[in-house]
Each structure stands twice: as structure tokens, then as C-alpha cells.
Residue, then its C-alpha position, 0 to 999 in steps of 0.5 A: m240075414a237068416k237063410r230060409s230052408s225050403g224044398i228037399s232040405t225040409m223033407s224027411v227021409s221017408d217023404l223023399q223015398g215016397e217021392l222017388r217011388r211016385r216018380q219011378r211009377a210014372l216012368p212006364a207010362l212016360n216010356r209008352k207015350r214016348a214010344k207012340l210019339m216016336t212011331r208017329v215021328a217015323q211015319i211023318d219022316a217016311h211021308i216027308s221022304a216019299l214026297g222028296g223032302s229031306v228028313g231033319a232039314r230045318p226050314a229057313s225061318a228056323m235058321g236064326r236069321r231075322g231078315p235080309r242083311k244090309e247091303s253095306s256095313l255102317v263102317a263102309m258107309l261112314t268111310k264112303v261119306l267121310t272120304g275127303k270130309t270132316m264131320g262130327v258124330i251126329e252129322a256123320g250119322l245123318a249123312v250115312k242115313d241120307a246115303g241110304y243106310e237103314s237103322d231103327s236102332p235106339n242106340y244109332r248115335t252110339m253105334v256111329n260113335a263106336a264105328l268112328l273110333k276104329k282107328a284103322f278106318f277113321k282119323r280123329v281130326s279134332r275133338g268130336q271131328y272125324t275123317a276117313a283114314 
């Protein structure tokens, strides 16, 4: 399959030099625009400080958390449900949901299965049957 050439590889040296000159001519205007914006940011920072706020602090909504954390993990809930009982993956998943664990994941059964494979917490009794370790 032949390579298609595009972009700067097809431009002549004089065209490249012209493009560089054009971009360099735009720099002073961009620097002036940046200076105006930085002055405005300094004014806003001063206003925030005058109101007792902290400059540069990010609001809680921007911190990366999407919602409240679950009260207990899937592994903890499975351990509680499977203590003294033997269940399959589907049964254990339903029992955990009945116990109050909330998940709207499309991969919920896979998550339950992966959690049950953690040998430190669960023991495989027979094929597809698990109990708390």
C-alpha cells in the first residue's frame, strides 16, 4: 500500500518560510491579548481574596469525585453474605443487592465473579460455588 504524502512534506521551502513568518507576525497580538487576560485574572484573584476566599483553590465539584462513596465494598458485602453459606455467582450477587449494595453496572455479575476469585476472602467449594474463607 502506497503512503500518501500530506502536510509539510509536500510544501516547498519558501512556502514553509512564509508560514513561519505569518505565525511569527501573530505573536505580538497574542502576547497583548494574554497580558490583558492576566490583568483580568489578577483583578479577579484580588476580589476573591478580599471576600476571604482562597486563590487557586478548586471547587469540590472539580476534584474528580463523581458521587458519594459506597458504605462498604463489594468484597466486604460478599464476605458478610457468604459467611456460613455456599452460593453461586448469581445467587451471591442477588444476595448482596438484597443486603443493600447498590450498583447499576452493566458488568455487575463479572464484578461479583472477580471478587469471588480473591482467595484471601473466599474459598471455592465446588465448581461455581463459593463461601467466605
